C-alpha positions, -999 to 999 in steps of 0.1 A, spaced: 514 22 38 480 45 23 456 56 42 419 53 33 420 33 2 395 28 -26 412 1 -41 404 -36 -33 422 -55 -16 438 -93 -26 413 -126 -6 450 -129 16 454 -96 29 415 -87 41 420 -122 59 453 -112 79 440 -75 87 405 -84 95 418 -120 108 388 -133 90 376 -169 94 353 -170 73 363 -168 30 367 -136 19 336 -113 1 335 -90 -19 313 -69 5 346 -70 22 363 -42 -1 335 -19 14 347 -18 47 380 -19 47 378 21 18 386 39 52 411 14 68 446 22 70 461 -5 49 495 -16 58 520 -46 41 508 -68 76 542 -88 66 568 -58 67 572 -49 108 551 -21 119 575 9 138 567 14 173 561 50 179 552 47 214 577 69 238 561 74 269 584 68 299 555 71 326 524 79 337 509 114 326 472 121 325 457 162 328 425 172 323 412 183 288 414 218 279 379 213 278 373 207 314 399 233 328 383 266 300 351 257 324 352 288 345 328 300 377 326 331 398 307 315 420 325 284 425 358 303 429 347 322 455 333 292 472 368 275 471 384 303 479 364 322 507 379 316 544 344 305 557 342 301 597 306 312 614 305 326 646 296 296 665 274 318 691 251 321 664 234 298 641 238 302 604 218 319 583 225 315 543 208 343 519 231 330 492 220 292 476 188 308 450 173 273 458 141 286 471 135 243 486 165 247 514 151 255 543 114 238 532 93 262 543 80 262 505 72 233 494 52 220 459 18 218 452 2 182 463 -8 182 425 28 181 418 39 158 436 9 133 428 17 143 388 49 125 396 34 101 418 12 87 390 36 90 368 60 65 379 32 39 394 17 41 357 51 20 341 46 40 311 74 60 314 104 40 322 124 35 283 146 58 264 126 86 257 125 107 224 158 138 229 135 165 220 112 156 246 77 134 245 50 149 226 22 149 251 47 168 273 56 189 248 22 201 241 12 208 272 44 233 272 26 248 236 -1 254 261 12 260 290 40 286 274 12 304 248 -2 337 252 -11 366 228 13 372 204 33 344 208 10 315 196 35 283 198 28 243 190 46 212 200 66 215 172 79 248 185 92 229 220 127 212 230 131 195 266 158 198 283 173 188 314 171 221 336 165 258 324 209 260 320 209 235 302 181 253 275 209 277 284 239 259 269 225 246 239 208 277 225 238 296 231 258 264 215 236 268 182 237 304 174 274 307 184 306 294 168 343 297 188 354 328 185 316 346 180 305 369 214 274 371 233 259 396 255 254 393 290 237 415 312 257 433 343 253 420 366 241 390 355 238 353 361 274 339 361 264 306 343 265 326 307 301 331 310 300 293 322 284 280 294 295 303 267 337 298 275 333 265 276 327 264 236 351 291 230 328 320 225 335 353 239 320 373 262 308 405 271 285 427 291 261 455 289 250 475 320 222 477 341 212 505 359 206 506 400 196 542 402 167 528 373 156 498 392 177 473 369 167 485 339 188 478 307 212 511 296 203 506 260 231 528 249 259 506 263 238 476 249 237 488 214 278 500 218 284 464 225 274 448 189 302 443 166 303 419 134 311 386 158 278 387 182 262 363 177 232 369 200 224 388 230 201 372 262 178 391 283 174 379 318 134 386 327 129 387 358 163 388 366 187 369 389 199 387 408 180 417 406 149 413 411 138 434 389 107 433 361 108 452 327 82 471 314 61 462 285 82 496 272 115 483 281 115 456 270 100 470 234 128 491 231 154 461 237 138 448 209 140 475 189 180 477 194 186 437 186 160 452 154 182 475 141 220 454 149 197 424 135 209 406 168 189 370 176 182 369 218 181 340 235 154 351 264 166 339 301 126 339 314 127 311 343 114 338 366 85 344 343 48 351 359 75 350 397 68 393 399 50 409 430 14 427 430 18 458 409 40 445 381 37 426 354 56 400 332 56 406 296 77 376 276 101 391 251 91 364 224 48 388 224 59 417 217 83 406 192 72 412 156 106 408 141 139 396 161 142 361 164 137 348 199 147 311 215 131 317 255 143 292 283 121 284 309 112 251 335 98 243 359 123 249 392 113 283 402 79 291 399 71 253 408 94 243 432 114 215 419 146 224 410 166 193 414 138 181 390 157 193 362 127 200 341 133 226 315 126 238 279 136 263 248 105 276 229 117 288 191 98 323 183 106 330 147 77 350 129 100 361 97 111 328 98 146 341 101 160 307 120 146 290 92 152 249 99 185 256 100 183 264 134 155 240 148 174 212 128 213 226 156 189 219 182 171 186 172 211 175 166 222 190 198 195 175 216 207 144 207 238 154 227 221 156 261 193 130 256 159 149 268 153 151 308 141 122 326 109 106 307 91 105 349 92 139 350 82 136 311 52 117 318 35 142 350 44 176 332 11 180 312 -6 173 350 18 198 368 15 228 342 -26 220 340 -33 210 379 -12 237 394 -36 260 409 -27 302 410 -33 297 445 -5 284 449 14 302 425 3 335 444 10 325 480 47 316 473 50 354 456 35 366 487 54 350 510 89 363 490 72 398 488 68 398 520 105 386 531 111 417 503 91 442 517 111 433 552 142 429 544 143 463 525 128 478 552 156 476 574 181 478 555 175 505 533 181 522 574 214 511 574 238 537 562 265 521 546 240 499 528 220 509 495 188 479 488 172 484 454 134 469 459 125 443 437 92 441 419 101 394 411 122 368 413 138 358 447 160 379 450 175 416 463 207 434 452 219 458 482 248 485 477 269 486 503 295 517 504 332 506 501 345 541 517 324 539 547 336 507 551 370 510 545 388 479 566 373 463 542 389 461 503 364 444 486 324 432 486 341 396 491 360 408 518 329 423 540 309 390 532 338 372 551 339 385 579 297 391 579 298 353 583 327 349 608 314 376 627 274 373 619 268 337 607 254 353 572 264 344 538 255 367 513 270 362 473 294 393 470 281 417 438 319 406 424 302 364 419 279 389 388 307 410 380 290 439 397 313 446 430 307 464 458 272 449 456 259 418 475 227 393 464 204 381 491 183 355 486 145 360 498 130 329 499 137 322 540 115 315 568 107 352 573 118 352 612 147 338 597 148 371 567 146 394 595 173 380 624 195 381 593 186 414 585 185 423 620 228 407 623 230 429 590 227 457 608 246 450 637 278 441 614 274 475 595 270 493 628 306 478 639 324 489 610 307 517 591 329 546 586 355 564 617 334 563 649 353 595 655 334 612 625 302 599 628 274 623 630 247 625 652 219 616 629 241 588 611 243 572 651 202 580 651 197 560 623 219 525 640 203 529 674 167 529 653 177 496 634 
């Protein structure tokens, strides 16, 4: 036998191998160059040795790790039957129904459906009009882009996956924040990319530990992910701090993947600065979408914007993203058909109202929980979350933050995600998008829970007891 033969075959052999009912033609030689060629008159040995069924998941599937999924699969969640459940764990602003999309958003999608223009397949990188709308929406002084710099994706998580995949080969590493969105690790490790962590500093409103960031860079570092505003911290970086992060990246020649899904979602008194707008040298792939600010996470419409002032990415990275988009085939065409209207006509008043609702819950939660001995909340500046420190030394019956939140579910029917899910133990994350009355009820239950488990009651001083009575 021979493999990948480039020699012509006799007519009879060609017709037998292809079971042709027509005469052999000379062009058939070309079709047969990559076939495995046998002398078909010889007996082909049977190489099958299977004796039973043995179907197992692929190594790719097995390698997918999700810290949140692992926690949820192992936690013993049995809420108190006498108290209704309040879930402060889900980062979906639509769950309780108190935050709804603007009417212009729903009208735009209805019009898109009724137009009958967007029922077919779309371009893998996104329709031209939709990409142009994103370019106009995201452009700002210092970071002006065109439609050619935009790739539409099936949600911002897909955008992150494409950015990680286009920049990092298996065996290389990316730097991700700690605490941080656990899906970064899921996406990277499933592609054979190593994850290294750099720390944020709770005592400095979750700013990046710049020295630690720089220490993590090595010759195998393909990119650093920067999340601003932050999930889970709710932090919003100042212009000076972003510039300091960019300086680290520039010194070490490392591109940035900017997770900016919470762009513009900042409380009054703070300002959002896109990372690319402050970058004069470092190439940036920015990821965002409709899910959070526009309150439609289930619509799965995200985008990548390419910022490359010095042409460091050049044609290769752009082409790589285009090729990867052929794997994912782009987001739903109906949403793309509505995108231009959504981005142009959703009002500032709508955005401000959403932010104000979350800000009030942040203030309420911080006011209550900061008075609870053993808890140390860090007041957020934006996004939809607050991280709350747990002084585990004063809750000695629990060995971890996981046990702490598990017991809180069983006793108070309040469910928060432990900091361990975000690679930051001894904290818990609370979601700030629930209705205000449930936010208050949840925080009061958390305070009651802590009062029952804080330290040794015999050793509480009068000041601590007074603090509990005031909550």
